C-alpha positions in Angstrom: 83.2 112.4 101.0 84.2 111.3 104.3 87.7 109.5 104.3 89.2 107.5 106.8 93.4 107.5 107.0 95.1 105.4 108.8 99.0 106.3 109.4 98.3 110.2 110.0 101.5 110.2 112.0 103.8 108.7 109.0 104.7 110.5 105.8 102.1 109.3 103.5 99.1 109.2 105.8 99.9 112.8 106.8 100.1 114.3 103.1 96.7 112.3 102.3 95.0 113.8 104.9 96.1 117.4 104.3 95.5 116.9 100.4 92.0 116.0 100.9 91.2 118.8 103.0 92.5 121.3 100.7 90.2 119.6 98.1 87.3 120.2 100.7 86.8 116.3 101.6 86.2 115.5 105.1 89.3 114.0 106.2 89.7 111.4 109.9 93.5 111.1 110.0 94.2 108.6 113.1 97.7 107.3 114.1 98.6 104.0 116.6 97.6 106.4 119.5 94.0 106.8 118.2 93.5 103.5 117.3 95.3 100.3 117.7 94.0 98.6 114.3 95.0 94.9 115.9 92.4 95.2 118.1 89.2 94.2 115.9 86.8 95.0 118.5 88.1 98.7 118.9 88.4 98.8 115.1 84.8 97.9 114.5 83.6 100.4 117.3 85.7 103.2 116.2 85.1 102.8 112.2 81.2 102.1 112.7 81.0 105.5 114.7 83.0 107.1 112.0 81.0 105.9 108.9 83.7 106.6 106.2 82.8 106.5 102.9 86.4 105.2 102.1 89.2 104.2 104.1 93.0 104.9 103.1 95.1 102.4 104.7 98.4 103.8 105.0 99.7 102.4 108.3 102.0 99.6 108.1 104.8 98.0 110.2 107.6 99.2 107.9 110.9 98.7 109.9 112.1 96.3 107.2 115.3 95.0 108.9 113.5 94.7 112.6 110.7 92.8 110.8 113.0 89.9 110.5 113.4 89.5 114.3 109.5 91.1 115.5 107.7 88.9 113.4 104.6 88.7 115.6 104.6 92.3 115.8 104.9 92.9 111.9 102.4 89.9 111.3 99.7 91.9 113.6 100.3 95.2 112.1 100.6 94.2 108.4 98.0 91.0 108.3 95.9 91.1 111.1 95.4 95.1 111.3 94.9 95.0 107.5 92.3 92.5 107.9 90.2 94.2 110.8 90.1 97.4 108.6 89.3 95.2 105.6 86.2 93.4 107.6 84.5 96.3 108.9 84.9 98.1 105.3 82.6 95.6 104.2 80.1 95.8 106.6 79.5 99.4 106.5 80.0 99.4 102.5 83.1 101.5 102.3 85.6 101.7 99.4 89.2 100.5 100.7 92.6 101.7 99.5 95.5 99.4 100.9 99.0 101.0 100.5 101.8 98.0 99.7 105.0 98.0 98.5 107.4 96.7 95.5 109.3 94.2 98.4 106.2 91.7 97.5 108.2 91.2 94.8 111.8 89.0 94.1 113.9 91.7 93.2 115.3 89.9 90.2 115.9 91.1 86.9 116.1 94.2 85.5 112.8 94.8 83.7 109.9 96.8 85.3 107.2 94.9 87.4 103.9 94.8 85.9 100.6 94.9 88.5 100.0 91.1 87.2 103.5 89.7 87.5 103.8 86.9 89.9 104.7 87.9 93.8 107.6 86.4 95.7 108.7 88.1 98.9 112.6 87.6 99.7 111.8 88.8 103.5 109.2 88.9 106.2 108.1 92.3 105.8 107.3 91.5 102.0 105.6 88.4 102.8 103.1 90.2 105.3 102.1 93.1 102.9 101.3 90.5 100.5 99.4 88.7 102.9 97.6 92.0 103.3 97.2 92.3 99.4 95.6 88.6 99.9 93.1 89.7 102.8 91.6 92.8 101.3 91.5 90.7 97.8 89.2 88.3 99.9 87.4 89.9 101.9 86.2 93.0 99.8 85.0 93.8 95.9 85.4 97.4 96.3 89.5 97.6 96.5 92.4 99.2 95.3 95.9 97.9 96.4 98.6 100.5 95.4 102.3 99.7 95.4 104.9 102.1 96.2 108.6 102.5 96.3 111.3 104.5 98.3 109.0 107.3 100.2 109.7 110.8 101.1 108.0 113.2 102.6 107.8 116.1 105.0 106.5 114.2 107.9 109.0 111.7 109.4 112.3 110.2 108.4 113.6 109.5 105.1 116.7 108.5 102.7 116.5 112.4 101.8 116.6 113.6 105.3 119.5 111.1 106.1 121.4 112.2 103.5 120.9 115.6 104.2 121.8 115.0 108.3 125.1 112.5 107.1 126.2 115.6 105.0 126.5 118.0 107.9 129.7 116.0 109.0 130.9 114.2 106.3 132.9 114.9 102.8 132.1 111.5 101.3 129.7 108.7 101.8 129.3 104.9 100.5 126.0 104.4 98.9 124.6 101.4 97.6 124.5 101.3 93.4 123.4 98.0 92.5 119.8 98.7 93.6 117.3 100.5 91.2 113.8 101.9 91.9 111.7 105.1 91.2 111.8 107.5 94.4 108.3 108.5 95.6 107.2 111.9 96.9 104.5 111.6 99.2 103.0 115.1 98.5 102.9 113.7 94.8 101.2 110.3 95.6 98.7 111.5 97.8 97.3 113.9 95.0 96.9 110.8 93.1 95.3 108.7 96.0 92.5 111.3 96.6 92.0 111.3 92.7 91.7 107.0 92.5 89.6 106.8 95.8 86.9 109.4 93.9 86.4 106.8 91.3 85.8 103.1 90.7 88.4 102.4 88.9 89.4 99.3 91.4 92.4 96.9 91.4 96.1 97.0 91.5 98.0 100.0 90.7 101.8 100.7 90.7 102.4 104.6 91.6 105.5 106.6 92.2 107.1 109.7 90.7 108.4 108.7 86.8 112.2 107.2 86.1 114.3 104.9 87.6 117.7 105.3 89.4 119.7 103.8 91.8 120.1 104.8 95.7 123.9 106.4 94.7 122.4 108.2 91.7 119.1 109.3 94.2 122.0 110.9 96.7 123.9 112.4 94.1 121.1 114.4 92.7 120.0 115.4 96.4 123.3 116.8 96.9 123.6 118.2 93.1 120.3 120.4 93.8 121.2 121.4 97.6 124.4 122.5 96.4 126.3 120.4 98.7 129.8 119.1 97.7 129.8 115.5 99.4 131.7 112.6 97.2 129.3 109.4 96.5 131.0 106.5 96.4 128.8 103.6 94.6 129.3 100.4 96.5 127.4 96.9 96.3 124.9 95.7 98.1 127.2 92.9 99.5 129.6 95.7 100.8 126.6 96.9 103.0 125.0 93.9 104.5 121.9 94.4 106.4 119.4 92.2 108.2 116.8 91.7 105.5 117.8 91.3 102.2 116.7 94.1 99.9 115.8 93.7 96.2 117.8 94.9 93.8 115.4 95.6 91.2 112.2 97.7 92.6 111.3 98.9 89.0 107.3 99.2 88.7 105.7 99.5 85.5 102.8 102.5 85.9 101.3 101.8 82.5 98.0 100.6 84.4 97.4 104.0 86.0 97.6 105.9 82.3 95.2 103.1 80.9 92.7 104.0 83.3 92.8 107.7 83.0 95.1 108.8 85.9 98.0 111.1 85.6 101.6 110.2 85.8 103.7 111.6 88.9 106.4 114.0 87.6 109.8 112.7 87.0 111.6 111.9 90.2 114.1 114.5 89.9 111.5 117.0 89.9 109.8 116.3 92.7 113.0 116.2 94.6 113.7 119.8 93.6 110.1 120.6 95.4 110.8 118.8 98.1 114.0 120.2 99.5 112.0 123.9 98.7 109.4 122.3 101.1 112.4 121.2 103.4 113.5 125.0 103.4 110.1 126.4 104.0 109.6 124.3 107.3 113.1 125.2 108.7 112.1 129.0 108.2 
């Protein structure tokens, strides 16, 4: 099986490619320097030449705050780029997996969002990711839409790395404590995505490590496991204003994964433990 993975230079795309290679699949990982997904002609030419059996589309404009200002760029990447890839996937009869986000929901309430719940994004980034979902559903029959949240991996910047870096110079940190969701270790997620792409169990899924926490809880667990003494002050969203509004409830139900015979990802605390070990090994 030959799989084309966009966003190879990012956290998830990197792990997806390496996981596929370990399992003996033919993996073609590309970044923005290899292919401008917003250029339809270039996309058609490149993908038709490669003729993958499946496309896992991890590439996205994910700078949530900058998206509120750089709307044209965000739209071109998340909507036009996705449409271009979906169109060529239809033409070559390739499976298509689109990586989406918890930001397609309004973030209200406290119960986990189901795959079938109404979408209502509160920011521009979420709106464009939802438009990408709609494009995939309209253009294709053989599609997966995977909504993920709070991603951390070895390749790129993320919350865990930021906390560890800040702890080098501070002994006290203010971290938002009223936004709740599930951290997602890209190494765990990559295994699931490769398992899924081999099947024809198409549809919308939510995928993240098991369990819920706040950002403050997440930070405290990172410091606890890393054996770093830092005081974490849990603050409100209002005390930490950002350009884009963040959802307070990013909890998502992963019941559909189980119903379709896929393995749930490990508990997020366990994922943090393994990730910290991976970071230590990288430093060596």
